[in-house]
LOKETI-659934 format. One record per residue (C-alpha): residue number from 1; residue in three letters; y, z, x. Coordinates in steps of 0.1 Angstrom, whole numbers, padded with zeros to 4 digits. Layout:
BEGIN
+-----+-----+-------+-------+-------+
!   i !  aa !    py !    pz !    px !
+-----+-----+-------+-------+-------+
! NUM ! Ala !     Y !     Z !     X !
...
+-----+-----+-------+-------+-------+
***
This chain:
BEGIN
+-----+-----+-------+-------+-------+
!   i !  aa !    py !    pz !    px !
+-----+-----+-------+-------+-------+
!   1 ! Met !  0002 !  0000 ! -0003 !
!   2 ! Lys !  0035 ! -0011 !  0012 !
!   3 ! Phe !  0066 !  0015 !  0011 !
!   4 ! Glu !  0101 !  0006 !  0012 !
!   5 ! Trp !  0128 !  0033 !  0023 !
!   6 ! Gln !  0157 !  0048 ! -0002 !
!   7 ! Gly !  0187 !  0070 !  0007 !
!   8 ! Pro !  0211 !  0073 !  0029 !
!   9 ! Leu !  0192 !  0046 !  0057 !
!  10 ! Arg !  0209 !  0012 !  0061 !
!  11 ! Pro !  0193 ! -0018 !  0043 !
!  12 ! Asn !  0158 ! -0029 !  0059 !
!  13 ! Glu !  0159 ! -0001 !  0084 !
!  14 ! Lys !  0130 !  0024 !  0088 !
!  15 ! Pro !  0128 !  0060 !  0110 !
!  16 ! Ser !  0113 !  0060 !  0138 !
!  17 ! Lys !  0078 !  0080 !  0147 !
!  18 ! Glu !  0101 !  0108 !  0158 !
!  19 ! Glu !  0122 !  0111 !  0131 !
!  20 ! Ile !  0092 !  0113 !  0109 !
!  21 ! Lys !  0076 !  0138 !  0133 !
!  22 ! Asn !  0109 !  0160 !  0138 !
!  23 ! Pro !  0128 !  0150 !  0106 !
!  24 ! Thr !  0166 !  0150 !  0106 !
!  25 ! Lys !  0191 !  0155 !  0080 !
!  26 ! Lys !  0192 !  0117 !  0078 !
!  27 ! Thr !  0157 !  0113 !  0071 !
!  28 ! Val !  0152 !  0145 !  0048 !
!  29 ! Glu !  0180 !  0129 !  0024 !
!  30 ! Thr !  0155 !  0097 !  0024 !
!  31 ! Gln !  0129 !  0090 ! -0004 !
!  32 ! Phe !  0098 !  0075 !  0010 !
!  33 ! Ile !  0084 !  0058 ! -0028 !
!  34 ! Ala !  0056 !  0033 ! -0034 !
!  35 ! Ser !  0069 ! -0005 ! -0041 !
!  36 ! Lys !  0059 ! -0009 ! -0073 !
!  37 ! Ser !  0061 ! -0050 ! -0066 !
!  38 ! Asp !  0037 ! -0045 ! -0036 !
!  39 ! Glu !  0014 ! -0022 ! -0056 !
!  40 ! Lys ! -0020 ! -0039 ! -0059 !
!  41 ! Pro ! -0046 ! -0028 ! -0089 !
!  42 ! Glu ! -0072 ! -0024 ! -0060 !
!  43 ! Asp ! -0047 !  0006 ! -0045 !
!  44 ! Val ! -0048 !  0028 ! -0077 !
!  45 ! Lys ! -0072 !  0059 ! -0078 !
!  46 ! Lys ! -0105 !  0057 ! -0096 !
!  47 ! Pro ! -0102 !  0063 ! -0134 !
!  48 ! Glu ! -0113 !  0099 ! -0151 !
!  49 ! Asn ! -0144 !  0094 ! -0169 !
!  50 ! Val ! -0129 !  0095 ! -0205 !
!  51 ! Glu ! -0164 !  0098 ! -0220 !
!  52 ! Gln ! -0172 !  0132 ! -0204 !
!  53 ! Glu ! -0147 !  0143 ! -0222 !
!  54 ! Leu ! -0158 !  0134 ! -0254 !
!  55 ! Ser ! -0177 !  0159 ! -0281 !
!  56 ! Pro ! -0215 !  0144 ! -0292 !
!  57 ! Glu ! -0199 !  0141 ! -0323 !
!  58 ! Val ! -0171 !  0120 ! -0313 !
!  59 ! Ile ! -0196 !  0102 ! -0291 !
!  60 ! Glu ! -0220 !  0096 ! -0324 !
!  61 ! Met ! -0187 !  0085 ! -0344 !
!  62 ! Ile ! -0179 !  0058 ! -0320 !
!  63 ! Met ! -0218 !  0045 ! -0317 !
!  64 ! Gly ! -0216 !  0042 ! -0354 !
!  65 ! Lys ! -0192 !  0016 ! -0350 !
!  66 ! Val ! -0215 ! -0006 ! -0328 !
!  67 ! Gln ! -0222 ! -0041 ! -0338 !
!  68 ! Asp ! -0236 ! -0076 ! -0322 !
!  69 ! Ile ! -0200 ! -0090 ! -0318 !
!  70 ! Asn ! -0217 ! -0126 ! -0326 !
!  71 ! Glu ! -0227 ! -0117 ! -0356 !
!  72 ! Ile ! -0213 ! -0145 ! -0384 !
!  73 ! Gly ! -0184 ! -0132 ! -0401 !
!  74 ! Thr ! -0173 ! -0114 ! -0372 !
!  75 ! Ala ! -0132 ! -0111 ! -0373 !
!  76 ! Tyr ! -0112 ! -0108 ! -0344 !
!  77 ! Ser ! -0079 ! -0116 ! -0325 !
!  78 ! Val ! -0071 ! -0122 ! -0286 !
!  79 ! Val ! -0040 ! -0100 ! -0272 !
!  80 ! Thr ! -0022 ! -0127 ! -0251 !
!  81 ! Ser ! -0009 ! -0107 ! -0230 !
!  82 ! Gly ! -0010 ! -0073 ! -0208 !
!  83 ! Arg ! -0026 ! -0040 ! -0207 !
!  84 ! Asp !  0006 ! -0025 ! -0217 !
!  85 ! Thr !  0007 ! -0049 ! -0250 !
!  86 ! Thr ! -0029 ! -0038 ! -0257 !
!  87 ! Lys ! -0017 !  0003 ! -0254 !
!  88 ! Asn !  0010 ! -0005 ! -0282 !
!  89 ! Ile ! -0020 ! -0026 ! -0304 !
!  90 ! Leu ! -0038 !  0003 ! -0300 !
!  91 ! Lys ! -0015 !  0029 ! -0313 !
!  92 ! Asp !  0005 !  0003 ! -0338 !
!  93 ! Gly ! -0018 ! -0024 ! -0350 !
!  94 ! Phe ! -0011 ! -0061 ! -0347 !
!  95 ! Leu !  0022 ! -0066 ! -0357 !
!  96 ! Gly !  0027 ! -0099 ! -0375 !
!  97 ! Asn !  0055 ! -0122 ! -0356 !
!  98 ! Asn !  0060 ! -0095 ! -0333 !
!  99 ! Trp !  0056 ! -0093 ! -0291 !
! 100 ! Thr !  0085 ! -0070 ! -0281 !
! 101 ! Ser !  0100 ! -0045 ! -0307 !
! 102 ! Asn !  0085 ! -0010 ! -0319 !
! 103 ! Lys !  0066 ! -0006 ! -0352 !
! 104 ! Glu !  0096 !  0009 ! -0371 !
! 105 ! Ser !  0117 ! -0022 ! -0361 !
! 106 ! Trp !  0094 ! -0042 ! -0372 !
! 107 ! Ala !  0085 ! -0030 ! -0400 !
! 108 ! Lys !  0124 ! -0029 ! -0413 !
! 109 ! Lys !  0124 ! -0066 ! -0404 !
! 110 ! Ile !  0093 ! -0071 ! -0427 !
! 111 ! Arg !  0112 ! -0054 ! -0456 !
! 112 ! Lys !  0134 ! -0078 ! -0454 !
! 113 ! Glu !  0124 ! -0110 ! -0444 !
! 114 ! Lys !  0084 ! -0109 ! -0456 !
! 115 ! Lys !  0075 ! -0128 ! -0425 !
! 116 ! Gly !  0049 ! -0123 ! -0402 !
! 117 ! Val !  0015 ! -0135 ! -0395 !
! 118 ! Val ! -0016 ! -0124 ! -0369 !
! 119 ! Phe ! -0034 ! -0151 ! -0355 !
! 120 ! Phe ! -0070 ! -0146 ! -0354 !
! 121 ! Asn ! -0106 ! -0161 ! -0358 !
! 122 ! Ile ! -0140 ! -0159 ! -0372 !
! 123 ! Val ! -0171 ! -0157 ! -0355 !
! 124 ! Gly ! -0192 ! -0189 ! -0372 !
! 125 ! Thr ! -0164 ! -0209 ! -0379 !
! 126 ! Glu ! -0158 ! -0227 ! -0346 !
! 127 ! Arg ! -0152 ! -0266 ! -0346 !
! 128 ! Asp ! -0172 ! -0266 ! -0312 !
! 129 ! Arg ! -0202 ! -0249 ! -0327 !
! 130 ! Thr ! -0229 ! -0275 ! -0327 !
! 131 ! Asp ! -0260 ! -0253 ! -0332 !
! 132 ! Phe ! -0267 ! -0240 ! -0362 !
! 133 ! Lys ! -0304 ! -0232 ! -0361 !
! 134 ! Lys ! -0315 ! -0200 ! -0377 !
! 135 ! Asn ! -0328 ! -0183 ! -0345 !
! 136 ! Ser ! -0297 ! -0190 ! -0329 !
! 137 ! Leu ! -0270 ! -0182 ! -0345 !
! 138 ! Asn ! -0263 ! -0150 ! -0330 !
! 139 ! Glu ! -0267 ! -0167 ! -0296 !
! 140 ! Tyr ! -0232 ! -0184 ! -0295 !
! 141 ! Asn ! -0207 ! -0165 ! -0277 !
! 142 ! Ala ! -0178 ! -0176 ! -0303 !
! 143 ! Ile ! -0153 ! -0149 ! -0286 !
! 144 ! Ala ! -0161 ! -0157 ! -0252 !
! 145 ! Lys ! -0155 ! -0196 ! -0256 !
! 146 ! Ser ! -0129 ! -0189 ! -0280 !
! 147 ! Tyr ! -0093 ! -0207 ! -0269 !
! 148 ! Tyr ! -0074 ! -0177 ! -0259 !
! 149 ! Phe ! -0098 ! -0160 ! -0246 !
! 150 ! Lys ! -0110 ! -0185 ! -0221 !
! 151 ! Gln ! -0073 ! -0186 ! -0206 !
! 152 ! Lys ! -0063 ! -0171 ! -0170 !
! 153 ! Gly ! -0049 ! -0136 ! -0176 !
! 154 ! Arg ! -0063 ! -0131 ! -0216 !
! 155 ! Glu ! -0090 ! -0101 ! -0209 !
! 156 ! Ile ! -0093 ! -0082 ! -0243 !
! 157 ! Ala ! -0098 ! -0097 ! -0279 !
! 158 ! Ile ! -0099 ! -0069 ! -0308 !
! 159 ! Ile ! -0128 ! -0070 ! -0338 !
! 160 ! Phe ! -0115 ! -0056 ! -0368 !
! 161 ! Asp ! -0123 ! -0050 ! -0403 !
! 162 ! Leu ! -0113 ! -0085 ! -0430 !
! 163 ! Lys ! -0125 ! -0068 ! -0459 !
! 164 ! Pro ! -0092 ! -0055 ! -0472 !
! 165 ! Phe ! -0077 ! -0089 ! -0470 !
! 166 ! Arg ! -0081 ! -0114 ! -0495 !
! 167 ! Pro ! -0084 ! -0155 ! -0490 !
! 168 ! Ala ! -0051 ! -0176 ! -0497 !
! 169 ! Ser ! -0049 ! -0212 ! -0499 !
! 170 ! Pro ! -0033 ! -0229 ! -0468 !
! 171 ! His !  0002 ! -0241 ! -0467 !
! 172 ! Lys !  0026 ! -0263 ! -0444 !
! 173 ! Tyr !  0031 ! -0242 ! -0414 !
! 174 ! Lys !  0063 ! -0247 ! -0389 !
! 175 ! Tyr !  0064 ! -0226 ! -0360 !
! 176 ! Ala !  0098 ! -0225 ! -0354 !
! 177 ! Asp !  0101 ! -0216 ! -0392 !
! 178 ! Arg !  0072 ! -0193 ! -0403 !
! 179 ! Glu !  0068 ! -0198 ! -0440 !
! 180 ! Lys !  0066 ! -0170 ! -0459 !
! 181 ! Gln !  0029 ! -0156 ! -0468 !
! 182 ! Glu !  0017 ! -0130 ! -0491 !
! 183 ! Gly !  0008 ! -0092 ! -0480 !
! 184 ! Arg ! -0026 ! -0086 ! -0473 !
! 185 ! Thr ! -0040 ! -0122 ! -0475 !
! 186 ! Phe ! -0057 ! -0146 ! -0449 !
! 187 ! Arg ! -0057 ! -0183 ! -0447 !
! 188 ! Tyr ! -0064 ! -0215 ! -0425 !
! 189 ! Ala ! -0030 ! -0217 ! -0402 !
! 190 ! Arg ! -0017 ! -0252 ! -0405 !
! 191 ! Asp !  0008 ! -0262 ! -0370 !
! 192 ! Tyr !  0015 ! -0296 ! -0360 !
! 193 ! Asp ! -0014 ! -0313 ! -0362 !
! 194 ! Met ! -0040 ! -0284 ! -0356 !
! 195 ! Asn ! -0064 ! -0279 ! -0388 !
! 196 ! Tyr ! -0042 ! -0312 ! -0403 !
! 197 ! Glu ! -0070 ! -0319 ! -0424 !
! 198 ! Ile ! -0078 ! -0287 ! -0441 !
! 199 ! Glu ! -0065 ! -0299 ! -0480 !
! 200 ! Asp ! -0038 ! -0274 ! -0496 !
! 201 ! His ! -0068 ! -0260 ! -0525 !
! 202 ! Ile ! -0094 ! -0248 ! -0496 !
! 203 ! Thr ! -0096 ! -0211 ! -0492 !
! 204 ! Pro ! -0117 ! -0192 ! -0464 !
! 205 ! Ser ! -0138 ! -0175 ! -0491 !
! 206 ! Arg ! -0175 ! -0171 ! -0498 !
! 207 ! Glu ! -0168 ! -0196 ! -0532 !
! 208 ! Thr ! -0155 ! -0222 ! -0509 !
! 209 ! Ala ! -0187 ! -0217 ! -0486 !
! 210 ! Lys ! -0212 ! -0221 ! -0516 !
! 211 ! Gln ! -0195 ! -0248 ! -0527 !
! 212 ! Phe ! -0201 ! -0267 ! -0491 !
! 213 ! Tyr ! -0236 ! -0254 ! -0490 !
! 214 ! Glu ! -0244 ! -0271 ! -0522 !
! 215 ! Gly ! -0225 ! -0305 ! -0509 !
! 216 ! Glu ! -0196 ! -0303 ! -0535 !
! 217 ! Leu ! -0176 ! -0299 ! -0507 !
! 218 ! Tyr ! -0179 ! -0322 ! -0470 !
! 219 ! Asp ! -0163 ! -0321 ! -0437 !
! 220 ! Glu ! -0177 ! -0328 ! -0406 !
! 221 ! Tyr ! -0202 ! -0302 ! -0407 !
! 222 ! Gly ! -0199 ! -0293 ! -0444 !
! 223 ! Gly ! -0228 ! -0295 ! -0470 !
! 224 ! Val ! -0264 ! -0282 ! -0462 !
! 225 ! Asp ! -0280 ! -0316 ! -0465 !
! 226 ! Asn ! -0253 ! -0334 ! -0442 !
! 227 ! Met ! -0261 ! -0303 ! -0418 !
! 228 ! Lys ! -0300 ! -0309 ! -0420 !
! 229 ! His ! -0295 ! -0348 ! -0418 !
! 230 ! Asn ! -0274 ! -0343 ! -0386 !
! 231 ! Gly ! -0304 ! -0316 ! -0370 !
! 232 ! Leu ! -0281 ! -0287 ! -0372 !
! 233 ! Leu ! -0301 ! -0261 ! -0391 !
! 234 ! Glu ! -0332 ! -0250 ! -0400 !
! 235 ! Lys ! -0346 ! -0270 ! -0434 !
! 236 ! Glu ! -0353 ! -0237 ! -0443 !
! 237 ! His ! -0321 ! -0219 ! -0443 !
! 238 ! Lys ! -0309 ! -0205 ! -0472 !
! 239 ! Phe ! -0277 ! -0197 ! -0482 !
! 240 ! Ser ! -0264 ! -0157 ! -0478 !
! 241 ! Glu ! -0231 ! -0147 ! -0483 !
! 242 ! Asp ! -0232 ! -0128 ! -0454 !
! 243 ! Glu ! -0232 ! -0157 ! -0434 !
! 244 ! Trp ! -0203 ! -0171 ! -0455 !
! 245 ! Ala ! -0183 ! -0181 ! -0424 !
! 246 ! Leu ! -0207 ! -0209 ! -0414 !
! 247 ! Trp ! -0202 ! -0232 ! -0444 !
! 248 ! Ile ! -0165 ! -0234 ! -0447 !
! 249 ! Pro ! -0146 ! -0262 ! -0429 !
! 250 ! Lys ! -0149 ! -0254 ! -0392 !
! 251 ! Val ! -0114 ! -0250 ! -0371 !
! 252 ! Asp ! -0095 ! -0251 ! -0336 !
! 253 ! Thr ! -0097 ! -0220 ! -0322 !
! 254 ! Glu ! -0063 ! -0225 ! -0309 !
! 255 ! Arg ! -0051 ! -0222 ! -0346 !
! 256 ! Gly ! -0078 ! -0205 ! -0365 !
! 257 ! Phe ! -0064 ! -0183 ! -0394 !
! 258 ! Thr ! -0034 ! -0163 ! -0398 !
! 259 ! Leu ! -0030 ! -0130 ! -0419 !
! 260 ! Ser ! -0003 ! -0112 ! -0432 !
! 261 ! Tyr !  0013 ! -0087 ! -0426 !
! 262 ! Arg ! -0003 ! -0064 ! -0402 !
! 263 ! Ile ! -0037 ! -0053 ! -0389 !
! 264 ! Pro ! -0036 ! -0016 ! -0387 !
! 265 ! Pro ! -0056 !  0007 ! -0362 !
! 266 ! Arg ! -0077 !  0022 ! -0385 !
! 267 ! Leu ! -0095 ! -0013 ! -0394 !
! 268 ! Phe ! -0102 ! -0018 ! -0357 !
! 269 ! Lys ! -0141 ! -0022 ! -0350 !
! 270 ! Gly ! -0147 ! -0027 ! -0309 !
! 271 ! Ile ! -0130 ! -0040 ! -0280 !
! 272 ! Val ! -0144 ! -0070 ! -0265 !
! 273 ! Phe ! -0130 ! -0067 ! -0222 !
! 274 ! Gln ! -0138 ! -0095 ! -0192 !
! 275 ! Pro ! -0115 ! -0083 ! -0165 !
! 276 ! Asp ! -0088 ! -0108 ! -0152 !
! 277 ! Thr ! -0098 ! -0115 ! -0117 !
! 278 ! Asp ! -0064 ! -0129 ! -0108 !
! 279 ! Tyr ! -0045 ! -0101 ! -0121 !
! 280 ! Leu ! -0071 ! -0077 ! -0099 !
! 281 ! Lys ! -0067 ! -0096 ! -0071 !
! 282 ! Ile ! -0103 ! -0101 ! -0062 !
! 283 ! Glu ! -0127 ! -0130 ! -0057 !
! 284 ! Lys ! -0158 ! -0114 ! -0075 !
! 285 ! Leu ! -0160 ! -0090 ! -0098 !
! 286 ! Thr ! -0188 ! -0064 ! -0092 !
! 287 ! Pro ! -0208 ! -0043 ! -0115 !
! 288 ! Glu ! -0189 ! -0009 ! -0100 !
! 289 ! Arg ! -0157 ! -0026 ! -0102 !
! 290 ! Met ! -0164 ! -0038 ! -0141 !
! 291 ! Ser ! -0177 !  0000 ! -0145 !
! 292 ! Glu ! -0145 !  0007 ! -0132 !
! 293 ! Glu ! -0119 ! -0014 ! -0154 !
! 294 ! Thr ! -0138 ! -0003 ! -0181 !
! 295 ! Lys ! -0129 !  0030 ! -0179 !
! 296 ! Asn ! -0092 !  0020 ! -0176 !
! 297 ! Ile ! -0093 !  0005 ! -0206 !
! 298 ! Ala ! -0110 !  0035 ! -0222 !
! 299 ! Leu ! -0083 !  0058 ! -0209 !
! 300 ! Ile ! -0058 !  0031 ! -0222 !
! 301 ! Met ! -0075 !  0036 ! -0255 !
! 302 ! Lys ! -0070 !  0074 ! -0254 !
! 303 ! Glu ! -0032 !  0073 ! -0245 !
! 304 ! Ala ! -0027 !  0051 ! -0272 !
! 305 ! Cys ! -0047 !  0071 ! -0296 !
! 306 ! Gly ! -0044 !  0107 ! -0287 !
! 307 ! Glu ! -0057 !  0131 ! -0309 !
! 308 ! Lys ! -0070 !  0102 ! -0334 !
! 309 ! Thr ! -0099 !  0102 ! -0317 !
! 310 ! Glu ! -0113 !  0085 ! -0351 !
! 311 ! Leu ! -0095 !  0055 ! -0340 !
! 312 ! Tyr ! -0117 !  0053 ! -0306 !
! 313 ! Leu ! -0139 !  0022 ! -0304 !
! 314 ! Pro ! -0170 !  0009 ! -0285 !
! 315 ! Ile ! -0162 ! -0012 ! -0255 !
! 316 ! Tyr ! -0182 ! -0044 ! -0251 !
! 317 ! Asp ! -0181 ! -0074 ! -0223 !
! 318 ! Lys ! -0178 ! -0114 ! -0234 !
! 319 ! Thr ! -0214 ! -0113 ! -0242 !
! 320 ! Gly ! -0219 ! -0086 ! -0265 !
! 321 ! Asn ! -0234 ! -0060 ! -0241 !
! 322 ! Leu ! -0222 ! -0024 ! -0246 !
! 323 ! Leu ! -0197 ! -0009 ! -0218 !
! 324 ! Trp ! -0188 !  0019 ! -0236 !
! 325 ! Pro ! -0190 !  0055 ! -0244 !
! 326 ! Lys ! -0228 !  0041 ! -0237 !
! 327 ! Gln ! -0243 !  0011 ! -0219 !
! 328 ! Met ! -0266 ! -0012 ! -0237 !
! 329 ! Ser ! -0278 ! -0044 ! -0230 !
! 330 ! Tyr ! -0270 ! -0073 ! -0257 !
! 331 ! Glu ! -0311 ! -0070 ! -0268 !
! 332 ! Glu ! -0309 ! -0031 ! -0266 !
! 333 ! Val ! -0273 ! -0034 ! -0291 !
! 334 ! Lys ! -0288 ! -0058 ! -0316 !
! 335 ! Lys ! -0319 ! -0037 ! -0316 !
! 336 ! Phe ! -0299 ! -0002 ! -0324 !
! 337 ! Val ! -0279 ! -0022 ! -0348 !
! 338 ! Ala ! -0311 ! -0033 ! -0371 !
! 339 ! Glu ! -0325 !  0003 ! -0364 !
! 340 ! Arg ! -0297 !  0017 ! -0380 !
! 341 ! Ala ! -0294 ! -0009 ! -0408 !
! 342 ! Glu ! -0334 !  0001 ! -0415 !
! 343 ! Lys ! -0325 !  0037 ! -0416 !
! 344 ! Lys ! -0295 !  0035 ! -0442 !
! 345 ! Ala ! -0314 !  0013 ! -0464 !
! 346 ! Glu ! -0340 !  0037 ! -0470 !
! 347 ! Val ! -0314 !  0064 ! -0471 !
! 348 ! Asp ! -0299 !  0043 ! -0500 !
! 349 ! Ser ! -0336 !  0036 ! -0516 !
! 350 ! Glu ! -0340 !  0076 ! -0518 !
! 351 ! Thr ! -0306 !  0087 ! -0531 !
! 352 ! Ser ! -0309 !  0057 ! -0558 !
! 353 ! Ser ! -0346 !  0067 ! -0571 !
! 354 ! Glu ! -0333 !  0107 ! -0573 !
+-----+-----+-------+-------+-------+
***
């Protein structure tokens, strides 16, 4: 780490070794501080183990949120700037059309203008998804392959619950003049030539999905018969509302969907994390460094959420391996989620029969 001198010394003047060993009034008055401009991420001391401070109950609560990040219908939004922004988002949520102002000033503007959207995507709706076969639906790393997550400097995507928002029809969208979108709705984003073929009456909904599945609507992949003909789908694959995102018109993940006006932290379900080696100024990401950087993200989450431990989230890598608060391979995650679902189904069955 480099240092610079501040105080009564002249610019670019540094004290001699003798002055450091036997400081004079001149050197005593001088402050020796770290230069932030020269500070490197690898110089920072190792982060504390946040999980060691958590009670078993909190860890169990976090594990209750664990999911398959590649599951069809999973909604996510990529954080398009640094870790300070991530901290603000974990604290205040995704604020539509906001990158700089605090939550209070943002809310005041929203109440006045009624404009503010969050861009996001839904696993299963990707235009570049080429395999819809039953046994590989959840093997497609949709988040990792999405437009913004692949960009340099983009480390984090946040998974969230889309259920509180209702689907709406797309409208003409101009980047410089964002039109109003009704609160608590989501729809196809339309900007310039992106998603231009989405007709005005199409909503990203289960109803639309069923129409495409039954062949009443078509696009490049739309309609089950069309998909079977092109070898994209196994013939025995049945329509399922849980997989509705497979059947609606496909999108370019550079634009995807818009949601208004805000995604609050209580709807967050997980963090997908892939450290940016350029930011870290390293050539290769070792398992040890991955573990250290994961703890850094957990620390940011702790600082953002404070005493609200119910807002703590599981952290995954881009392929779906669980990194925090426990470590599991992607296969172990899927098994864990399946077993949890089975236990819940058994409990629900026993409860209903009483």
